PDB file of N, CA, C and O in Angstrom:
ATOM      1  N   UNK A   1     -16.480  -3.804  -1.298  1.00  0.00           N
ATOM      2  CA  UNK A   1     -15.787  -2.658  -0.747  1.00  0.00           C
ATOM      3  C   UNK A   1     -15.561  -1.646  -1.871  1.00  0.00           C
ATOM      4  O   UNK A   1     -15.081  -2.003  -2.947  1.00  0.00           O
ATOM      5  N   UNK A   2     -15.902  -0.407  -1.620  1.00  0.00           N
ATOM      6  CA  UNK A   2     -15.760   0.622  -2.656  1.00  0.00           C
ATOM      7  C   UNK A   2     -14.304   1.071  -2.783  1.00  0.00           C
ATOM      8  O   UNK A   2     -13.485   0.867  -1.887  1.00  0.00           O
ATOM      9  N   UNK A   3     -14.019   1.676  -3.905  1.00  0.00           N
ATOM     10  CA  UNK A   3     -12.660   2.199  -4.130  1.00  0.00           C
ATOM     11  C   UNK A   3     -12.315   3.271  -3.092  1.00  0.00           C
ATOM     12  O   UNK A   3     -11.163   3.379  -2.673  1.00  0.00           O
ATOM     13  N   UNK A   4     -13.308   4.061  -2.676  1.00  0.00           N
ATOM     14  CA  UNK A   4     -13.072   5.084  -1.652  1.00  0.00           C
ATOM     15  C   UNK A   4     -12.709   4.450  -0.311  1.00  0.00           C
ATOM     16  O   UNK A   4     -11.831   4.945   0.396  1.00  0.00           O
ATOM     17  N   UNK A   5     -13.389   3.349   0.041  1.00  0.00           N
ATOM     18  CA  UNK A   5     -13.063   2.631   1.276  1.00  0.00           C
ATOM     19  C   UNK A   5     -11.643   2.076   1.222  1.00  0.00           C
ATOM     20  O   UNK A   5     -10.892   2.158   2.194  1.00  0.00           O
ATOM     21  N   UNK A   6     -11.294   1.517   0.085  1.00  0.00           N
ATOM     22  CA  UNK A   6      -9.938   0.985  -0.090  1.00  0.00           C
ATOM     23  C   UNK A   6      -8.916   2.101   0.057  1.00  0.00           C
ATOM     24  O   UNK A   6      -7.922   1.945   0.767  1.00  0.00           O
ATOM     25  N   UNK A   7      -9.155   3.231  -0.612  1.00  0.00           N
ATOM     26  CA  UNK A   7      -8.220   4.353  -0.546  1.00  0.00           C
ATOM     27  C   UNK A   7      -8.052   4.839   0.890  1.00  0.00           C
ATOM     28  O   UNK A   7      -6.930   5.101   1.325  1.00  0.00           O
ATOM     29  N   UNK A   8      -9.148   4.962   1.627  1.00  0.00           N
ATOM     30  CA  UNK A   8      -9.073   5.425   3.018  1.00  0.00           C
ATOM     31  C   UNK A   8      -8.276   4.458   3.876  1.00  0.00           C
ATOM     32  O   UNK A   8      -7.429   4.870   4.669  1.00  0.00           O
ATOM     33  N   UNK A   9      -8.551   3.179   3.716  1.00  0.00           N
ATOM     34  CA  UNK A   9      -7.842   2.174   4.520  1.00  0.00           C
ATOM     35  C   UNK A   9      -6.359   2.122   4.170  1.00  0.00           C
ATOM     36  O   UNK A   9      -5.518   1.988   5.059  1.00  0.00           O
ATOM     37  N   UNK A  10      -6.030   2.226   2.882  1.00  0.00           N
ATOM     38  CA  UNK A  10      -4.624   2.249   2.464  1.00  0.00           C
ATOM     39  C   UNK A  10      -3.932   3.469   3.057  1.00  0.00           C
ATOM     40  O   UNK A  10      -2.843   3.350   3.618  1.00  0.00           O
ATOM     41  N   UNK A  11      -4.548   4.637   2.940  1.00  0.00           N
ATOM     42  CA  UNK A  11      -3.931   5.866   3.458  1.00  0.00           C
ATOM     43  C   UNK A  11      -3.740   5.794   4.969  1.00  0.00           C
ATOM     44  O   UNK A  11      -2.706   6.217   5.486  1.00  0.00           O
ATOM     45  N   UNK A  12      -4.728   5.263   5.675  1.00  0.00           N
ATOM     46  CA  UNK A  12      -4.599   5.130   7.126  1.00  0.00           C
ATOM     47  C   UNK A  12      -3.434   4.210   7.480  1.00  0.00           C
ATOM     48  O   UNK A  12      -2.638   4.519   8.367  1.00  0.00           O
ATOM     49  N   UNK A  13      -3.340   3.093   6.791  1.00  0.00           N
ATOM     50  CA  UNK A  13      -2.292   2.121   7.083  1.00  0.00           C
ATOM     51  C   UNK A  13      -0.917   2.674   6.740  1.00  0.00           C
ATOM     52  O   UNK A  13       0.010   2.576   7.545  1.00  0.00           O
ATOM     53  N   UNK A  14      -0.777   3.251   5.556  1.00  0.00           N
ATOM     54  CA  UNK A  14       0.505   3.840   5.161  1.00  0.00           C
ATOM     55  C   UNK A  14       0.886   4.937   6.148  1.00  0.00           C
ATOM     56  O   UNK A  14       2.027   4.995   6.607  1.00  0.00           O
ATOM     57  N   UNK A  15      -0.059   5.799   6.471  1.00  0.00           N
ATOM     58  CA  UNK A  15       0.216   6.887   7.406  1.00  0.00           C
ATOM     59  C   UNK A  15       0.675   6.399   8.764  1.00  0.00           C
ATOM     60  O   UNK A  15       1.546   7.008   9.386  1.00  0.00           O
ATOM     61  N   UNK A  16       0.093   5.302   9.230  1.00  0.00           N
ATOM     62  CA  UNK A  16       0.484   4.736  10.521  1.00  0.00           C
ATOM     63  C   UNK A  16       1.889   4.152  10.496  1.00  0.00           C
ATOM     64  O   UNK A  16       2.555   4.101  11.531  1.00  0.00           O
ATOM     65  N   UNK A  17       2.348   3.711   9.327  1.00  0.00           N
ATOM     66  CA  UNK A  17       3.638   3.035   9.219  1.00  0.00           C
ATOM     67  C   UNK A  17       4.772   3.925   8.705  1.00  0.00           C
ATOM     68  O   UNK A  17       5.869   3.425   8.457  1.00  0.00           O
ATOM     69  N   UNK A  18       4.540   5.215   8.541  1.00  0.00           N
ATOM     70  CA  UNK A  18       5.598   6.125   8.095  1.00  0.00           C
ATOM     71  C   UNK A  18       6.767   6.017   9.080  1.00  0.00           C
ATOM     72  O   UNK A  18       6.578   6.198  10.283  1.00  0.00           O
ATOM     73  N   UNK A  19       7.971   5.723   8.578  1.00  0.00           N
ATOM     74  CA  UNK A  19       9.112   5.511   9.466  1.00  0.00           C
ATOM     75  C   UNK A  19       9.414   6.671  10.424  1.00  0.00           C
ATOM     76  O   UNK A  19       9.871   6.433  11.542  1.00  0.00           O
ATOM     77  N   UNK A  20       9.175   7.887  10.018  1.00  0.00           N
ATOM     78  CA  UNK A  20       9.475   9.037  10.870  1.00  0.00           C
ATOM     79  C   UNK A  20       8.368   9.323  11.880  1.00  0.00           C
ATOM     80  O   UNK A  20       8.503  10.226  12.706  1.00  0.00           O
ATOM     81  N   UNK A  21       7.288   8.571  11.824  1.00  0.00           N
ATOM     82  CA  UNK A  21       6.162   8.780  12.727  1.00  0.00           C
ATOM     83  C   UNK A  21       4.879   8.944  11.948  1.00  0.00           C
ATOM     84  O   UNK A  21       4.874   9.447  10.824  1.00  0.00           O
ATOM     85  N   UNK A  22       3.801   8.518  12.552  1.00  0.00           N
ATOM     86  CA  UNK A  22       2.495   8.538  11.889  1.00  0.00           C
ATOM     87  C   UNK A  22       2.146   9.932  11.390  1.00  0.00           C
ATOM     88  O   UNK A  22       2.446  10.936  12.037  1.00  0.00           O
ATOM     89  N   UNK A  23       1.510   9.974  10.234  1.00  0.00           N
ATOM     90  CA  UNK A  23       1.052  11.240   9.650  1.00  0.00           C
ATOM     91  C   UNK A  23      -0.038  10.968   8.640  1.00  0.00           C
ATOM     92  O   UNK A  23      -0.241   9.829   8.220  1.00  0.00           O
ATOM     93  N   UNK A  24      -0.733  12.011   8.255  1.00  0.00           N
ATOM     94  CA  UNK A  24      -1.740  11.910   7.185  1.00  0.00           C
ATOM     95  C   UNK A  24      -1.026  11.855   5.858  1.00  0.00           C
ATOM     96  O   UNK A  24      -0.073  12.598   5.622  1.00  0.00           O
ATOM     97  N   UNK A  25      -1.487  10.973   4.988  1.00  0.00           N
ATOM     98  CA  UNK A  25      -0.881  10.876   3.661  1.00  0.00           C
ATOM     99  C   UNK A  25      -1.960  10.996   2.604  1.00  0.00           C
ATOM    100  O   UNK A  25      -3.138  10.744   2.859  1.00  0.00           O
ATOM    101  N   UNK A  26      -1.535  11.386   1.413  1.00  0.00           N
ATOM    102  CA  UNK A  26      -2.442  11.496   0.278  1.00  0.00           C
ATOM    103  C   UNK A  26      -1.927  10.661  -0.876  1.00  0.00           C
ATOM    104  O   UNK A  26      -0.823  10.120  -0.812  1.00  0.00           O
ATOM    105  N   UNK A  27      -2.724  10.551  -1.938  1.00  0.00           N
ATOM    106  CA  UNK A  27      -2.357   9.688  -3.054  1.00  0.00           C
ATOM    107  C   UNK A  27      -1.082  10.123  -3.783  1.00  0.00           C
ATOM    108  O   UNK A  27      -0.426   9.284  -4.400  1.00  0.00           O
ATOM    109  N   UNK A  28      -0.718  11.384  -3.733  1.00  0.00           N
ATOM    110  CA  UNK A  28       0.472  11.857  -4.438  1.00  0.00           C
ATOM    111  C   UNK A  28       1.753  11.703  -3.616  1.00  0.00           C
ATOM    112  O   UNK A  28       2.845  11.901  -4.146  1.00  0.00           O
ATOM    113  N   UNK A  29       1.641  11.357  -2.340  1.00  0.00           N
ATOM    114  CA  UNK A  29       2.839  11.191  -1.505  1.00  0.00           C
ATOM    115  C   UNK A  29       3.674  10.022  -2.017  1.00  0.00           C
ATOM    116  O   UNK A  29       3.169   8.922  -2.242  1.00  0.00           O
ATOM    117  N   UNK A  30       4.965  10.293  -2.195  1.00  0.00           N
ATOM    118  CA  UNK A  30       5.893   9.260  -2.663  1.00  0.00           C
ATOM    119  C   UNK A  30       6.453   8.511  -1.457  1.00  0.00           C
ATOM    120  O   UNK A  30       6.849   9.116  -0.461  1.00  0.00           O
ATOM    121  N   UNK A  31       6.479   7.202  -1.566  1.00  0.00           N
ATOM    122  CA  UNK A  31       6.884   6.371  -0.429  1.00  0.00           C
ATOM    123  C   UNK A  31       8.297   6.683   0.047  1.00  0.00           C
ATOM    124  O   UNK A  31       8.513   6.899   1.240  1.00  0.00           O
ATOM    125  N   UNK A  32       9.247   6.709  -0.859  1.00  0.00           N
ATOM    126  CA  UNK A  32      10.640   6.894  -0.477  1.00  0.00           C
ATOM    127  C   UNK A  32      10.964   8.372  -0.261  1.00  0.00           C
ATOM    128  O   UNK A  32      11.427   8.761   0.811  1.00  0.00           O
ATOM    129  N   UNK A  33      10.723   9.179  -1.270  1.00  0.00           N
ATOM    130  CA  UNK A  33      11.149  10.572  -1.233  1.00  0.00           C
ATOM    131  C   UNK A  33      10.390  11.418  -0.210  1.00  0.00           C
ATOM    132  O   UNK A  33      10.997  12.229   0.488  1.00  0.00           O
ATOM    133  N   UNK A  34       9.074  11.238  -0.113  1.00  0.00           N
ATOM    134  CA  UNK A  34       8.268  12.081   0.768  1.00  0.00           C
ATOM    135  C   UNK A  34       8.065  11.478   2.156  1.00  0.00           C
ATOM    136  O   UNK A  34       8.039  12.196   3.155  1.00  0.00           O
ATOM    137  N   UNK A  35       7.922  10.159   2.209  1.00  0.00           N
ATOM    138  CA  UNK A  35       7.543   9.521   3.464  1.00  0.00           C
ATOM    139  C   UNK A  35       8.699   8.798   4.150  1.00  0.00           C
ATOM    140  O   UNK A  35       8.567   8.401   5.308  1.00  0.00           O
ATOM    141  N   UNK A  36       9.811   8.620   3.473  1.00  0.00           N
ATOM    142  CA  UNK A  36      11.000   8.043   4.094  1.00  0.00           C
ATOM    143  C   UNK A  36      11.016   6.529   4.225  1.00  0.00           C
ATOM    144  O   UNK A  36      11.754   5.989   5.049  1.00  0.00           O
ATOM    145  N   UNK A  37      10.212   5.838   3.427  1.00  0.00           N
ATOM    146  CA  UNK A  37      10.230   4.375   3.483  1.00  0.00           C
ATOM    147  C   UNK A  37      11.529   3.854   2.885  1.00  0.00           C
ATOM    148  O   UNK A  37      11.978   4.326   1.841  1.00  0.00           O
ATOM    149  N   UNK A  38      12.131   2.867   3.565  1.00  0.00           N
ATOM    150  CA  UNK A  38      13.269   2.147   3.007  1.00  0.00           C
ATOM    151  C   UNK A  38      12.797   0.732   2.681  1.00  0.00           C
ATOM    152  O   UNK A  38      11.611   0.432   2.818  1.00  0.00           O
ATOM    153  N   UNK A  39      13.696  -0.129   2.257  1.00  0.00           N
ATOM    154  CA  UNK A  39      13.280  -1.462   1.815  1.00  0.00           C
ATOM    155  C   UNK A  39      12.628  -2.272   2.935  1.00  0.00           C
ATOM    156  O   UNK A  39      11.682  -3.018   2.681  1.00  0.00           O
ATOM    157  N   UNK A  40      13.111  -2.141   4.151  1.00  0.00           N
ATOM    158  CA  UNK A  40      12.517  -2.867   5.274  1.00  0.00           C
ATOM    159  C   UNK A  40      11.121  -2.328   5.576  1.00  0.00           C
ATOM    160  O   UNK A  40      10.195  -3.103   5.816  1.00  0.00           O
ATOM    161  N   UNK A  41      10.968  -1.022   5.565  1.00  0.00           N
ATOM    162  CA  UNK A  41       9.662  -0.414   5.838  1.00  0.00           C
ATOM    163  C   UNK A  41       8.658  -0.776   4.738  1.00  0.00           C
ATOM    164  O   UNK A  41       7.476  -0.973   5.020  1.00  0.00           O
ATOM    165  N   UNK A  42       9.115  -0.862   3.505  1.00  0.00           N
ATOM    166  CA  UNK A  42       8.225  -1.251   2.399  1.00  0.00           C
ATOM    167  C   UNK A  42       7.777  -2.694   2.583  1.00  0.00           C
ATOM    168  O   UNK A  42       6.615  -3.017   2.335  1.00  0.00           O
ATOM    169  N   UNK A  43       8.679  -3.561   3.011  1.00  0.00           N
ATOM    170  CA  UNK A  43       8.323  -4.953   3.271  1.00  0.00           C
ATOM    171  C   UNK A  43       7.279  -5.041   4.384  1.00  0.00           C
ATOM    172  O   UNK A  43       6.303  -5.781   4.259  1.00  0.00           O
ATOM    173  N   UNK A  44       7.474  -4.297   5.464  1.00  0.00           N
ATOM    174  CA  UNK A  44       6.497  -4.265   6.557  1.00  0.00           C
ATOM    175  C   UNK A  44       5.147  -3.754   6.064  1.00  0.00           C
ATOM    176  O   UNK A  44       4.103  -4.279   6.450  1.00  0.00           O
ATOM    177  N   UNK A  45       5.167  -2.738   5.217  1.00  0.00           N
ATOM    178  CA  UNK A  45       3.940  -2.197   4.648  1.00  0.00           C
ATOM    179  C   UNK A  45       3.233  -3.247   3.794  1.00  0.00           C
ATOM    180  O   UNK A  45       2.017  -3.412   3.892  1.00  0.00           O
ATOM    181  N   UNK A  46       3.988  -3.952   2.962  1.00  0.00           N
ATOM    182  CA  UNK A  46       3.390  -4.984   2.107  1.00  0.00           C
ATOM    183  C   UNK A  46       2.713  -6.063   2.949  1.00  0.00           C
ATOM    184  O   UNK A  46       1.604  -6.496   2.635  1.00  0.00           O
ATOM    185  N   UNK A  47       3.376  -6.491   4.008  1.00  0.00           N
ATOM    186  CA  UNK A  47       2.795  -7.502   4.887  1.00  0.00           C
ATOM    187  C   UNK A  47       1.532  -6.980   5.565  1.00  0.00           C
ATOM    188  O   UNK A  47       0.538  -7.698   5.672  1.00  0.00           O
ATOM    189  N   UNK A  48       1.573  -5.739   6.019  1.00  0.00           N
ATOM    190  CA  UNK A  48       0.406  -5.137   6.671  1.00  0.00           C
ATOM    191  C   UNK A  48      -0.766  -5.025   5.697  1.00  0.00           C
ATOM    192  O   UNK A  48      -1.912  -5.252   6.083  1.00  0.00           O
ATOM    193  N   UNK A  49      -0.493  -4.679   4.449  1.00  0.00           N
ATOM    194  CA  UNK A  49      -1.549  -4.579   3.436  1.00  0.00           C
ATOM    195  C   UNK A  49      -2.164  -5.948   3.153  1.00  0.00           C
ATOM    196  O   UNK A  49      -3.379  -6.071   3.003  1.00  0.00           O
ATOM    197  N   UNK A  50      -1.324  -6.967   3.083  1.00  0.00           N
ATOM    198  CA  UNK A  50      -1.829  -8.316   2.846  1.00  0.00           C
ATOM    199  C   UNK A  50      -2.767  -8.750   3.965  1.00  0.00           C
ATOM    200  O   UNK A  50      -3.804  -9.363   3.710  1.00  0.00           O
ATOM    201  N   UNK A  51      -2.400  -8.432   5.206  1.00  0.00           N
ATOM    202  CA  UNK A  51      -3.244  -8.780   6.353  1.00  0.00           C
ATOM    203  C   UNK A  51      -4.516  -7.942   6.352  1.00  0.00           C
ATOM    204  O   UNK A  51      -5.613  -8.479   6.508  1.00  0.00           O
ATOM    205  N   UNK A  52      -4.379  -6.632   6.179  1.00  0.00           N
ATOM    206  CA  UNK A  52      -5.527  -5.706   6.224  1.00  0.00           C
ATOM    207  C   UNK A  52      -6.587  -6.062   5.192  1.00  0.00           C
ATOM    208  O   UNK A  52      -7.783  -5.995   5.477  1.00  0.00           O
ATOM    209  N   UNK A  53      -6.149  -6.440   3.990  1.00  0.00           N
ATOM    210  CA  UNK A  53      -7.087  -6.701   2.903  1.00  0.00           C
ATOM    211  C   UNK A  53      -7.270  -8.196   2.623  1.00  0.00           C
ATOM    212  O   UNK A  53      -7.876  -8.579   1.622  1.00  0.00           O
ATOM    213  N   UNK A  54      -6.738  -9.036   3.520  1.00  0.00           N
ATOM    214  CA  UNK A  54      -6.887 -10.486   3.409  1.00  0.00           C
ATOM    215  C   UNK A  54      -6.471 -10.979   2.025  1.00  0.00           C
ATOM    216  O   UNK A  54      -7.215 -11.687   1.346  1.00  0.00           O
ATOM    217  N   UNK A  55      -5.260 -10.583   1.627  1.00  0.00           N
ATOM    218  CA  UNK A  55      -4.727 -10.948   0.316  1.00  0.00           C
ATOM    219  C   UNK A  55      -3.682 -12.033   0.453  1.00  0.00           C
ATOM    220  O   UNK A  55      -3.021 -12.155   1.485  1.00  0.00           O
ATOM    221  N   UNK A  56      -3.542 -12.812  -0.591  1.00  0.00           N
ATOM    222  CA  UNK A  56      -2.402 -13.708  -0.655  1.00  0.00           C
ATOM    223  C   UNK A  56      -1.193 -12.848  -0.964  1.00  0.00           C
ATOM    224  O   UNK A  56      -1.331 -11.671  -1.294  1.00  0.00           O
ATOM    225  N   UNK A  57      -0.027 -13.423  -0.861  1.00  0.00           N
ATOM    226  CA  UNK A  57       1.193 -12.665  -1.102  1.00  0.00           C
ATOM    227  C   UNK A  57       1.142 -11.991  -2.467  1.00  0.00           C
ATOM    228  O   UNK A  57       0.833 -12.625  -3.475  1.00  0.00           O
ATOM    229  N   UNK A  58       1.447 -10.708  -2.483  1.00  0.00           N
ATOM    230  CA  UNK A  58       1.466  -9.951  -3.737  1.00  0.00           C
ATOM    231  C   UNK A  58       2.810 -10.177  -4.420  1.00  0.00           C
ATOM    232  O   UNK A  58       3.864  -9.987  -3.813  1.00  0.00           O
ATOM    233  N   UNK A  59       2.766 -10.577  -5.664  1.00  0.00           N
ATOM    234  CA  UNK A  59       3.962 -10.864  -6.439  1.00  0.00           C
ATOM    235  C   UNK A  59       4.863  -9.634  -6.496  1.00  0.00           C
ATOM    236  O   UNK A  59       4.403  -8.536  -6.809  1.00  0.00           O
ATOM    237  N   UNK A  60       6.154  -9.823  -6.191  1.00  0.00           N
ATOM    238  CA  UNK A  60       7.100  -8.708  -6.206  1.00  0.00           C
ATOM    239  C   UNK A  60       7.160  -8.008  -7.552  1.00  0.00           C
ATOM    240  O   UNK A  60       7.360  -6.795  -7.606  1.00  0.00           O
ATOM    241  N   UNK A  61       6.992  -8.740  -8.626  1.00  0.00           N
ATOM    242  CA  UNK A  61       7.055  -8.145  -9.959  1.00  0.00           C
ATOM    243  C   UNK A  61       5.974  -7.087 -10.139  1.00  0.00           C
ATOM    244  O   UNK A  61       6.136  -6.161 -10.934  1.00  0.00           O
ATOM    245  N   UNK A  62       4.878  -7.220  -9.409  1.00  0.00           N
ATOM    246  CA  UNK A  62       3.784  -6.250  -9.524  1.00  0.00           C
ATOM    247  C   UNK A  62       4.002  -5.015  -8.635  1.00  0.00           C
ATOM    248  O   UNK A  62       3.281  -4.025  -8.754  1.00  0.00           O
ATOM    249  N   UNK A  63       4.989  -5.082  -7.755  1.00  0.00           N
ATOM    250  CA  UNK A  63       5.180  -3.980  -6.818  1.00  0.00           C
ATOM    251  C   UNK A  63       6.353  -3.073  -7.161  1.00  0.00           C
ATOM    252  O   UNK A  63       6.522  -2.032  -6.527  1.00  0.00           O
ATOM    253  N   UNK A  64       7.165  -3.440  -8.144  1.00  0.00           N
ATOM    254  CA  UNK A  64       8.373  -2.661  -8.428  1.00  0.00           C
ATOM    255  C   UNK A  64       8.085  -1.236  -8.885  1.00  0.00           C
ATOM    256  O   UNK A  64       8.915  -0.349  -8.684  1.00  0.00           O
ATOM    257  N   UNK A  65       6.946  -1.003  -9.486  1.00  0.00           N
ATOM    258  CA  UNK A  65       6.629   0.333  -9.988  1.00  0.00           C
ATOM    259  C   UNK A  65       5.793   1.155  -9.008  1.00  0.00           C
ATOM    260  O   UNK A  65       5.321   2.239  -9.353  1.00  0.00           O
ATOM    261  N   UNK A  66       5.609   0.651  -7.800  1.00  0.00           N
ATOM    262  CA  UNK A  66       4.827   1.398  -6.817  1.00  0.00           C
ATOM    263  C   UNK A  66       5.687   2.515  -6.237  1.00  0.00           C
ATOM    264  O   UNK A  66       6.653   2.262  -5.517  1.00  0.00           O
ATOM    265  N   UNK A  67       5.329   3.730  -6.554  1.00  0.00           N
ATOM    266  CA  UNK A  67       6.099   4.871  -6.072  1.00  0.00           C
ATOM    267  C   UNK A  67       5.286   5.745  -5.128  1.00  0.00           C
ATOM    268  O   UNK A  67       5.845   6.382  -4.236  1.00  0.00           O
ATOM    269  N   UNK A  68       3.969   5.780  -5.317  1.00  0.00           N
ATOM    270  CA  UNK A  68       3.127   6.678  -4.528  1.00  0.00           C
ATOM    271  C   UNK A  68       2.045   5.906  -3.780  1.00  0.00           C
ATOM    272  O   UNK A  68       1.786   4.734  -4.053  1.00  0.00           O
ATOM    273  N   UNK A  69       1.428   6.591  -2.839  1.00  0.00           N
ATOM    274  CA  UNK A  69       0.298   6.012  -2.113  1.00  0.00           C
ATOM    275  C   UNK A  69      -0.824   5.684  -3.100  1.00  0.00           C
ATOM    276  O   UNK A  69      -1.495   4.662  -2.952  1.00  0.00           O
ATOM    277  N   UNK A  70      -1.031   6.529  -4.094  1.00  0.00           N
ATOM    278  CA  UNK A  70      -2.043   6.279  -5.116  1.00  0.00           C
ATOM    279  C   UNK A  70      -1.767   5.011  -5.905  1.00  0.00           C
ATOM    280  O   UNK A  70      -2.699   4.297  -6.276  1.00  0.00           O
ATOM    281  N   UNK A  71      -0.486   4.720  -6.169  1.00  0.00           N
ATOM    282  CA  UNK A  71      -0.123   3.477  -6.850  1.00  0.00           C
ATOM    283  C   UNK A  71      -0.548   2.274  -6.008  1.00  0.00           C
ATOM    284  O   UNK A  71      -1.048   1.282  -6.538  1.00  0.00           O
ATOM    285  N   UNK A  72      -0.348   2.369  -4.701  1.00  0.00           N
ATOM    286  CA  UNK A  72      -0.737   1.284  -3.803  1.00  0.00           C
ATOM    287  C   UNK A  72      -2.252   1.139  -3.793  1.00  0.00           C
ATOM    288  O   UNK A  72      -2.772   0.024  -3.834  1.00  0.00           O
ATOM    289  N   UNK A  73      -2.961   2.259  -3.739  1.00  0.00           N
ATOM    290  CA  UNK A  73      -4.426   2.209  -3.762  1.00  0.00           C
ATOM    291  C   UNK A  73      -4.920   1.463  -5.001  1.00  0.00           C
ATOM    292  O   UNK A  73      -5.816   0.623  -4.909  1.00  0.00           O
ATOM    293  N   UNK A  74      -4.335   1.771  -6.156  1.00  0.00           N
ATOM    294  CA  UNK A  74      -4.752   1.122  -7.402  1.00  0.00           C
ATOM    295  C   UNK A  74      -4.430  -0.371  -7.377  1.00  0.00           C
ATOM    296  O   UNK A  74      -5.244  -1.186  -7.812  1.00  0.00           O
ATOM    297  N   UNK A  75      -3.258  -0.734  -6.875  1.00  0.00           N
ATOM    298  CA  UNK A  75      -2.880  -2.141  -6.800  1.00  0.00           C
ATOM    299  C   UNK A  75      -3.826  -2.910  -5.879  1.00  0.00           C
ATOM    300  O   UNK A  75      -4.276  -4.003  -6.223  1.00  0.00           O
ATOM    301  N   UNK A  76      -4.127  -2.349  -4.722  1.00  0.00           N
ATOM    302  CA  UNK A  76      -5.008  -3.028  -3.768  1.00  0.00           C
ATOM    303  C   UNK A  76      -6.423  -3.125  -4.333  1.00  0.00           C
ATOM    304  O   UNK A  76      -7.071  -4.162  -4.189  1.00  0.00           O
ATOM    305  N   UNK A  77      -6.910  -2.069  -4.970  1.00  0.00           N
ATOM    306  CA  UNK A  77      -8.246  -2.109  -5.562  1.00  0.00           C
ATOM    307  C   UNK A  77      -8.330  -3.234  -6.594  1.00  0.00           C
ATOM    308  O   UNK A  77      -9.329  -3.951  -6.653  1.00  0.00           O
ATOM    309  N   UNK A  78      -7.295  -3.388  -7.399  1.00  0.00           N
ATOM    310  CA  UNK A  78      -7.274  -4.454  -8.400  1.00  0.00           C
ATOM    311  C   UNK A  78      -7.181  -5.818  -7.728  1.00  0.00           C
ATOM    312  O   UNK A  78      -7.870  -6.754  -8.134  1.00  0.00           O
ATOM    313  N   UNK A  79      -6.346  -5.943  -6.715  1.00  0.00           N
ATOM    314  CA  UNK A  79      -6.180  -7.222  -6.016  1.00  0.00           C
ATOM    315  C   UNK A  79      -7.461  -7.639  -5.306  1.00  0.00           C
ATOM    316  O   UNK A  79      -7.796  -8.823  -5.271  1.00  0.00           O
ATOM    317  N   UNK A  80      -8.178  -6.672  -4.740  1.00  0.00           N
ATOM    318  CA  UNK A  80      -9.430  -6.984  -4.043  1.00  0.00           C
ATOM    319  C   UNK A  80     -10.497  -7.420  -5.037  1.00  0.00           C
ATOM    320  O   UNK A  80     -11.289  -8.315  -4.741  1.00  0.00           O
ATOM    321  N   UNK A  81     -10.525  -6.797  -6.212  1.00  0.00           N
ATOM    322  CA  UNK A  81     -11.546  -7.135  -7.196  1.00  0.00           C
ATOM    323  C   UNK A  81     -11.205  -8.399  -7.983  1.00  0.00           C
ATOM    324  O   UNK A  81     -12.090  -9.052  -8.537  1.00  0.00           O
ATOM    325  N   UNK A  82      -9.921  -8.738  -8.028  1.00  0.00           N
ATOM    326  CA  UNK A  82      -9.455  -9.932  -8.745  1.00  0.00           C
ATOM    327  C   UNK A  82      -8.557 -10.733  -7.802  1.00  0.00           C
ATOM    328  O   UNK A  82      -7.335 -10.593  -7.862  1.00  0.00           O
ATOM    329  N   UNK A  83      -9.132 -11.571  -6.932  1.00  0.00           N
ATOM    330  CA  UNK A  83      -8.351 -12.262  -5.899  1.00  0.00           C
ATOM    331  C   UNK A  83      -7.126 -13.012  -6.421  1.00  0.00           C
ATOM    332  O   UNK A  83      -6.128 -13.116  -5.707  1.00  0.00           O
ATOM    333  N   UNK A  84      -7.176 -13.530  -7.631  1.00  0.00           N
ATOM    334  CA  UNK A  84      -6.027 -14.254  -8.158  1.00  0.00           C
ATOM    335  C   UNK A  84      -4.889 -13.317  -8.565  1.00  0.00           C
ATOM    336  O   UNK A  84      -3.783 -13.777  -8.852  1.00  0.00           O
ATOM    337  N   UNK A  85      -5.152 -11.994  -8.594  1.00  0.00           N
ATOM    338  CA  UNK A  85      -4.152 -11.006  -8.990  1.00  0.00           C
ATOM    339  C   UNK A  85      -2.946 -11.028  -8.074  1.00  0.00           C
ATOM    340  O   UNK A  85      -1.815 -10.890  -8.540  1.00  0.00           O
ATOM    341  N   UNK A  86      -3.163 -11.196  -6.791  1.00  0.00           N
ATOM    342  CA  UNK A  86      -2.065 -11.168  -5.839  1.00  0.00           C
ATOM    343  C   UNK A  86      -1.173 -12.382  -5.874  1.00  0.00           C
ATOM    344  O   UNK A  86      -0.076 -12.351  -5.317  1.00  0.00           O
ATOM    345  N   UNK A  87      -1.608 -13.447  -6.510  1.00  0.00           N
ATOM    346  CA  UNK A  87      -0.829 -14.681  -6.487  1.00  0.00           C
ATOM    347  C   UNK A  87       0.088 -14.795  -7.671  1.00  0.00           C
ATOM    348  O   UNK A  87       0.814 -15.781  -7.797  1.00  0.00           O
TER     349      UNK A  87
END
């Protein structure tokens, strides 16, 4: 899977789960400030990403610095290329 495919799928999924209603998102959109994600919505997003990309549970320590959609794209790209990364 190419990085562009990953980015598109991440953006589609994040956009579908925006708490205020589905919208188009870009890599610079901030989860909390721009898109309105709270801790519950972030948890739902993490679970959806794990299912979408067939990942094992992503370690919380690796997710604390995720602020933007682009950060998520980079994390998923790394997890997909290194399956043990998510564990």
